[in-house]
N, C-alpha and C positions, 0 to 999 in steps of 0.2 A: 362036915362043916366047911372044910377047905374047898371041897368040890363046889359047894353052893356059892362061895366067894368068887371062885374062878368063873363060874357061870355068869354072876352079876357083872364082873369086870368085862367079860366078853360082850355082854349086851350093851354096856355103856359105850365101849369103843365102836361097836357096830352102829349104834344110834348116831354117834359123833361122825362116823364115816358117811352115813346116809345124809346127814345134815350138810356136810361139806359138798357131797355130790350134788345135792339140791341147789346149794348156793352157786356152784359152778355152772349148772344148767341155767339158772336164772341170769347169771352174768353173760353167758353165751347168747341167751335169748335177747337180753337188752342190747348187746352189741349188734345182733342181727337187725333188730328193729331200727337202731340208730343208723346203721349203714343203709338200710332200705329207704329211710326217710331222707337221708343225705342224697342218695341217688335220685329220688323223686324230685327233690328241690332243684338239683342240678339240671334234670331234664326240663323242668318247668322254666328255669331261667334261660336255658338254651332256646326253647320254643318262643318265649317272650322276646328274646333278642332277635330271632329271625323274623317275628311279626313286626317288630319295630323297624327292622331294615327294609321290609317290604313296604311298610307305610311311608318311610322316608323316600323310597324310590318313587312311589306314587305321587307324593307331594312335590317332588322335584319335577316330575313330568308335567303336573298341573301348573306349576310356576312357569315352566318353559312355555307352555301353551298361552298362559296369561300374558307373558312378556311379548310373545309374537303378536297377540291381539292388540296390546298397547302400542307396539311399534306400527302396526297397520293404521290404528286410529291417529297416531301422531303424524304419519305421512299424509293422511286425509286432511287433518287440521292444517298441516303446513301448506298443502295445495290451496285450501280455502283462504288462508291468510295471504298467500301470494296473490290470489285473485282480488281480495279486498285491497291489498296494497297497490295493485295496478289501477283499480278504480279510484282510489284516493289520489294517486298521482295525476290521473286525468282531470279530476275535479280541481286539484290545485293549479294545474295548467290553465284550465278555463277561468279560474278566479284571477290568475295573474294577467290573462288577456283582458278581462273586464277592468282590472285596475289600470292597465296601460291605456285602454280606451277612455276611461274616466279622466286620466291625466291629460290625454290629447284634447278632450272636450274643454277642460279647464284652460288649457293653453289657447284654444280657439276663442273662448269667451274673453280672455284677456286681450287678444288681438282685436276682437270686435270693439271692446271698450276703448282701446287706444285709437282705433279708426274713428269711432264716434266722437271722441274728444278732438281728433284732428279735423273732422268735418265741421265741428262747431267753431273751431278756430278759423277755418277757411271762410265760413259764412260771415264771421265778424269782419274779417279782412275785406270780403266782397262788399259788405255794407259800407264800409269806410271808403272803398274805392269808387262806389257808385255816386257818392256825394261830391267827390273831388274830380273824378275823371269821366266825363260824359262820353268822350270818344271811345271809352272802353266798355260802353254799355252792351254792345253786341257780344264782345268777348265774355263779359260777365254773364250775359244771358245764356251763352253756350256753356259756361262753367256751371251755372245754376242747373241747367238741364242735366249736365254730367253728374252733378251732385245728387240730383233727384234719382237718377239711375242707380247711383251707388247706394243711396239710402234704401231703394227698393231691393237691391241685391243683398244689402245687410239685413233687411227685414226677413227676406227669404232664407238667408243663412241662419238667422236667429231662430226662425220657425223650424228649420231643419234640425238645428241643434236640440231644440226642445223635444222634437219628435224622437231623435236619437236617445235623449235622456230617458224618455218614456219607455222606449223599447229596451234599453239597458235595464231599467227597473223591472220590467216584465221578465226579462231573461234571468235576472238575479233571483226573482221570486220562483220562477220555474226550476232553476237550478237547486234552490233550497228544498223545494217540494220533491224533486227527483231524488235528492240525497236521502231524504227521510224515507221515501218509498224503498230505496235500495236497502237501507238498514233494516226496515221492517221485513222485507222479503228474505233477507239473509238470515234473520232470526228465525223465521218460520222454516226456512230450508234446513238450518242446523237442527231444529227440533225434530223434523220428520226423518232426517238422516239418522239421528240418534235412536229413534224408535226401531228402524230397520236393523241397525247394528245391534241393538239390545235383543231383538228376536233371533238373529243369527247366533249371537253369543249364547242365548238360552238353549237353542237347539244343540250347539256343540257341547255344552255342559251336560245336557241330559244324556246324549249318546255316550259321553265320557263316563258319566256316573253309572251307566249300564254296561260299561266295558264293551261297547260296540264300535268298531272302526268303520266309519262311513266317509264318503267323499262329498263334502258340503262346500259349495262355492262361497268364498269369504265375502264376495261383493253382492251376490243375488240371493244367497241362501238356498240355491237349488240342490236337491239331493239326486245324485247320479246313480242309476241302476243299470248294470251291465246286462244287455239283452242276451248275451251268450250264456249267462247263468239262468236267465228268466225263461227263455224259449229255445226250442230247437231251431235250427237254421230254416228260414223261410216258413215259420209256423207261428200261429197266434195263440196256441194253448199253453197256459202256464205249466212249467215243470214243477215237480214236487220241491226241488231245491229252490226254485224261484218263490214258491209259496212260503217256504221256511224263511227266506230272506225278508219277504214282505211282512210276515208275521212278526219279525223282530223290529223292523225300522218304521213301518207305517204308524203303529200305535204311538210311538214316542213323538214322531213328527206332528201328528194330528193333535195329540194332547197338549203340546206346547202352543200350537197355533190357535186352538179352540179353548185354551184355558182362559180364566177370568182376566188375566193380565193383558193379553194381546188380541183376544177375539174381536173386540170392537174396532181394532185397527186393520184387520185382515179383510180384504175385499174378495179375493179369490184364492182357492187352492187348485193349482193347475197341474195336470198330468200330461206331459208332452212326449210323443213317440217320434223317433228318428230311425232312419235306415241308412245303409251304405249307398254308394253311388251305382251299384250294379242294378240292371233292370230299368224299366221305364218309370217315368215320374208318376203316372196314374197308378201303376201296380204298387209301387212303394208307398204312395199316399194311402191306399187302402190298407196295406200291411201295417204301417205306422199307426193308423187310426185304430185298427183292431187290437193291436198290442197295448196301446194306452188305455183303450176301453176295457181290456181284460184285467189290467191292474186296478182300474177304478171299480170294476165289478167285484173283484176280490176284496178290495178295501170295504165296500159297502156290505159285503157278506160277513165281515168280522167286526164291524164297527161297534156292535152292541157288547163286545167283550171288553172294551176299554173306554167307551163314551156313554154319557147319560142321554136321556131322550132329547133334551134341549140341544146338546152338542151334536147328536146325530142329525137333527133337523137343520142345524147350522151347516153341517158338512154337506148335506144334500143341496142347500141353497148356494154354497160357495164353490162346490166342486165343478171343475171344467176339464174336459178331455179334448186334446188336440192331436192331430197327426201332421207331421211336417215333411213327410216323404224323405227325399235325399238332401234337403236343405241343411245348412250349417253342419257340414261334416267335420270330424276331428282330423287335423292334419299332423303329419309327422314333422320332425325338425327340418327335413329337406323339402317340405312343401307338398309332398304326396299325401293322398288320403289314407288314413288309418281305418281300414274297413271294420275291424273288430270293435274299435272304440266308437266308431260312428253309429253302430247298431246299439242304441241305448234308449232308456226311458228316463225322463227327468221329472221329479216331483218338486214343485216350487210354489211360491206364494206371491201375491201382489197386494200391497197395502192400499188402502182407500185413497191416500194422498200421493201415490206415486205419479199419477198423471199431472198433478199440480207441481210436483218436484221437477218433472221434465220441462214444463212450461216456464216455471220460475227460473230454472237454470238457463234457458234460452234468453229470457229477458235480461237477467244479470249479465250474461255474456255480451249481449248487444250493447248494454249501457256501459 
């Protein structure tokens, strides 16, 4: 009987021991899960913080670029305002001259009126003298002849004054009409310049969004391609590295120009080839033409990858290829020719209104 009780007591303690061991294992498991979750949350926060820092750096770079663009636009506006201020000063000077001439005319009219009054007084005196002094008839006749001459001169002067007044009125009307034309042309010029600036800014933004670093002229929007990367020396066959560069930059450049927003303003997409100053003009002319043609042919061979049928048709209508031989070389700071930089291909565009911009600028400058 006592042996059975001892066996039962041993089983109870054994069960209690197993239960405590199970609780301890559960506690250890919970602690492991908690530590694992904490480590995971910590890693996620670290990754999120690094991502935010990268985004902040990118935003800072974009803000710097936008600030540079704004400063360039402010400089352009300042130059235009100075031109308008100069024209305004000229107009004010002309108005002042006209005012002085009008004042002079009024003074001359007052003198003529005084002279006419004086002549009338002299005629009255002569009439009185003729009735009382017969011996002075000859002198009076001479005086009358003189008076008639003076009256003729006064009439001529009056007619001249009236003619001058008419001319001044015509000049004033022409001046007002010229001022209105200048204002209208300036408004058109500002609008056209704004379109080109928008296109250049759109190109820069697209390349930035694709993380592609390219050399785009801030004034013309020309895309500079280094021939040393595109071609072997003195060769016109595109290198594989050159094709890879064109595959990156040409689709972005054409998509912006032929997109719905700007394609109606674009007159031409131009590919210009240039060489260094070594060799003859004729040889370099052929070399530059073949290189620009090679770039154009490659563009037309891949245009179906990023353009629709309408855009491809527009590209064929607007695309122009030119070779410039050794003209417009790139110079070093000391004035010598930079041979490597001069060997280049430029892709650029021309707006439909750029010819009008040039003509209007000349007219505004002359006025």
